[in-house]
Steps between C-alpha positions, in 0.01 A plus 500: 500500500245228558522212242217251439611211268190421305598178314708242682438141570454256785385148598376514860579167675133370503463577126841351415428180682153460342646582159764226526243247615318569161794529268756275658851592366530846352620561147586796272412844634345352810825315577690831469260659743553221750881542504472869603505505888294821531200336328430278795727623785350805667810566709715502182255749348526727804882500476473639149227734580697645788770610252275780390358796695122544525434210260192281487353239264164410353505123474393298191525121465781377276436282205360260407149629425255315713293398195796312356542267803152456640129518403160513668496487881867434515574824316265696721671350812842593370383857431352533854808366669708748303279795599447394861884442558593829340227677707648351809842634413350850438338487841813383679740734317295799380802732458672253279194378311235770471298284251476189277362405170270195464554227239175340389385161366451643150390161357220478749278741320183428683642616832756745372324823618411335830863418560606854409245637748623258767867616437421867499211530744591226751883484497578859394667458166581840342456349147534192296774353286419333171728363240534620134317185393276272701655158419513607137171694498489881439405736776221659288297178484136543615557259793723756667290809439322480836828504683606816329156649574546422869851652513366822344216505741733477811743732328811290570769409248576185307863399482602326164789265517639341187466127443676298235711191517759318291220287349397812302735455200667793319458330162217285367753232400616455850346350818639742763668840547880491530737697707232634723372722226151423625590708814732770366289610209183291557394655818505865383311382194242317715437814705459709192255252340292496814485877504405520142218243544348712782523810287346363178228297683378852624554404861601862585201634309278280710691555829668836469615504864667159486857500635758251356867475611742346253828335595837588365423851381196424286659234289599612151248784475720807593770394262246442221319835545515574129335173403244526789430856409502606127543121401171397665319812391501310168347182646345304217727628229705173509208261537265386215285226674380708807358840507718653771431846362150466645647416844738796473198733435306350793776556757448831701867586495816438291653166589804666651291695742368178649852366550592806695222408753706200616733530798857362470750400753876553510605138521736533200811311634697817565461650153511884513407545132197277533392696799529833304300340217206395724502835688480685161211288391285452815603805702579523872135474594481141359844362608542286814819404665555120489812288503385139414680402815633241572574390141845652442855362487552590869173332595334811640684830546647576151190605313359691797829692537547572126131598446510744798817653362351546152181661635705735731707615204210574268471859386153553650351702780497378854124480486519269201768289668276459804209393269721224351643388833181491703221749433354329190496174699325665790237651283436183289489260791326743743775460756545737799732789430 
């Protein structure tokens, strides 16, 4: 069965070289990316991809977010290099890379929509990747509304990738997060917060056709269905200084119904139970096969192999399995059958 991996990461050579010219030595999560051969070596990537039958990847740029390393014209340049170099790979290897996702200079608000148009209409991007916060700013700020409007207009999805570093402390009394808690628990939390801000800012009431893909199974949302459902049906009951009850009455649907509008991927580090949980919450129509390749202990194949195995063993119909493996991706990205 055809398999389209919807959320994996790459640094094409021109992008990698320009990134290093800006950042110098890599640190933290960026240093980890640099140490994985598949990120920059296309032949190493092909060796891993060839382990799996009828397997293709939709490319996204790996961290760091562009807005954390560059600004102004430099950020726009980095974005364009990323899109143009991924577009070149798609053109050269269409069977391996049927599409790519653009990363934008989110801190260049004045030209943000123009850069999105360039990526999609000139280089052929099949959507855009944004991070769960824009250098510390929430996605529902007014500055970003026109970007969401444009993506709804062209009817292409937005990928949300979590962003949080060790500088985000776990306790107010400390200066940084320890033991990589910022990643293990912080990233699912970041994703969930970004989803909630889009829901309660009425983004989906304003743009009912907007399509948003969330990394790592929709963060914490499926596991916390009770809090998101009956719990948030009582929005305002725990707050005395803001009238959230008014907001709740203004929403056109229950909060949980908006969360079910999101799409979620299967990049869950080989966890069968987490996959079952997201499938139960979002349903097969809103689940997308993804591996988070190449970030696994084997630097490429492990998460692809384990994720495929889990999906193949799910107690679902073959039609539902096909939707998860490739059909939902084809429909969302408007790819050829």
